[in-house]
N, C-alpha and C positions, 0 to 999 in steps of 0.2 A: 913589213915583210909581204912580198907578193904571193899570190895564190900558188903559182907554179913552184916557187921556192918552198912554200909550206908543204906542198904535196911531195916534193922530193925528200924533204926531211922526214915526213911520215913514212914514206916507202923505205928510207934508209933505216929508220928506227925499227920498222917491222922486220927488215932483213937482219939487223943486229940482234934482235930478240926472238928470232924465229924458233930457235931451240927451246927457249923458255916458254913461249906461247904454246908450242906443240906439247911440251911436258905438262903444262897447266891443263890443256884440253884433254890430254890422256888421263890425267888424274881425275879430272872432273867427270869424264865418261865412266871411269872405273868406279868412282864413288856412286854415280847415279845407278849403275848396274848392281852394285853391292848393297846399297841402302835398303831396298825392299826385303831382301832375304834376311838381313840383320834385324830388320824391324819385326818380321814374323817370328824369328827365334826369340827376340826380346819379349814379345807379348806371350809367346808360349811359356817362357820362363815364369812370367807373372801368373799365368793360368795354373801352372804346376803348383806354385806356392799357395795361391788362393784356394785351389780345390783340395789340396792334399796336406798343406802345412799349417793350417789354422793360424794365419798371421795375426799378430796383435800389435797395436800401435805403440804399446809401452815396452816392447821387447825387441832386441836386435833381429832384423829380418833374417840374418844368417841362421838363427835357430829354427825359424819356420822352413827355410830352405832345406835344412838338415832333416827335419821331420818329414817333409814331402818326399825327398829322394829316398829316405829310408823306407817309407810306406810303399813306394813304387819298386823297391828292391834295386835301386840304381844309385846308391850312395856314392860310388866312385865312377859313375858313368852318366853324367848329366845329359849327354847327347842322346843316350838311349831313352831317358825319361821324356825328352822332347819328342822323339819319334813316337813313343807310345801315346802320348797325349794328342799328338797330331793325328795318329791313326784313329783314336777314339772320336775326335771331332769329325773327321772325314766320314766315318761310318754312321754318324747320326743323321737321321732324316731332317729336312729334305736334302737330297743331293744338291750340291752346289759349291760355290767358291768357298775356300777355307776362310777367306777374309770375313765373310758374313757371319760365320760361326765364331770366329775370334771376337768380332765386334759384339756379338750377343753376350759373350762371357765378360767382356770389358764393362758392359753396361751393368753387370751384376756386382762389380767390385766396389769396395768403399773408396771414396775419393782420396783418403789419406794414403792408401796403398798405391794408387795410380800416381799420385804426386811424388811419393817417396821414390818410386821406380822410374820417374821421368817418362811415363808412358806416352806423353803427348808427342815426343819425338817420333815414336813408332807409329802412332795413329795417323800422324800427319804424313809420314812416308807412304802409308798404305791407302790414304784417302778415306780413312775411317773417321766418322764423326767423333771428335774429341769431347770428353766430358767437361763440364764447366770447371773453371779453376776453383778449388775448394776455398772456403772462407778461412780455413786454417793456414793458408799460404801466407797471409799477412802476419802471422804470429810464429810460424814454424818454417824451417828450411832444412835442406840436406846438410849433413856434417861435411866438412872439407874432405874427409877421406872417402866420402861416397859421391862426390860431385862428378867424378869422371868414370862412374861405373858402367854407363851405357856402352854397349848393348847387353852387358851382364847386369846382375842385380846388386843393389847396395847391400852392405853387411850390417849396418847399424839402424838407428832410429832417426826420426825427425827431431831436430833440436830447436830450442827457442831462438827466434830471430831478434837480434839486438837492433837498437835504433841505428839507422844509417842514412846517409844521403842517397838519393836515387843514383843508380849507376847507369852507365851507357847500356848495360845489358838489359835494363828494363825497357829500353826504347827499341830493342832489336826484334825483328820478326824471326820466325823459325828459320826461314831461308837464309837470313843474314847470320844467324848463329852458326849454321852449317858452313857457310862460306868462310866465316871467321875461323872456324876450326880448320878448314882445309888450308887456309893461308898460314896459320900458325904452325902447321906441321912442317913447313919448309923453312930452311935457314933464311935469315933476312936478306942476304945477298942474292938469293935466287928468286925473290919476289919481284913481280912486275911493277911498273910505275902505277898502273891502275890499282893493283892490290895494295900498294902503300897508301894511295889516296883513299881507298876504301877504309883502311885501318884508321887513318887520320880522321876521317869523317865520323866513324862510329865512336872513337875515343873522345871526340869533341862534343858529343851529345850530352855528356854528364860526367861528374866526378866518380871516382871509384874504379878499381881494377879487378875486383873480386871475380875473376874470370870463371864462368861455368863452361868447362870444356868437356865435350863428349869424345869418347874414343871411337873413331870411325875406321879409317883404313888400317890403323895399328891393330885393331881387333881382328882383322882378317888373319893376320899371322897367329894371334893368340888362339883364334878359333880353330885354325888348322892344327895347331899343336894339341888342342883339347880333343879334337876329333881323332887324332892319332892315338892319344891315350885311351879314349873311350873305346875305340875299335879293339885296342889290345885287351882292355878289360872285358869286352863282350866276348 
């Protein structure tokens, strides 16, 4: 096939998929704009539980969350608790970016709590130095019901990790995890050829489909509903 013919085919394909490409770029931009604020809220949730809930590795995290919100007087208004903790952090000296103060709190947390809450997704989004992967990660994992909790908090505990073959997920970077999530949220027929090749490539890296999916754009709607409930409670 000659070069002019190839170029014409490329231009025709771009024209045919212009709407799909534009929608992908729109969603990608929306995600990039949304991700930092979700990450801040996520880490604030962990701070609330860490500072006020006395979390323990051998009990469901939901109990610590309940204790923390009760202590703050915000049992039915989580958003108010996040505002209060953020106000406390911002009022602490020295004056500066909230991220540096969040980072200081993160460094004080036990590694099992950060691992359980998938804190690395949020620290990566904010450019905060992530704590090292805990040794317990080789023996413990999130329960299936907690795997999709981000940017909210899990409810349960870390559970023993059974023996398994390495999954393609073990070979993925954080950025690939996020792109993987973005693609999976669209129906298969709306995925671009590049996106299908991307999925084929990562699935070919190793056996196992135990997909670790985080809620990203979906959580925007959930958070909006939560904010409305919290505003009514306040």
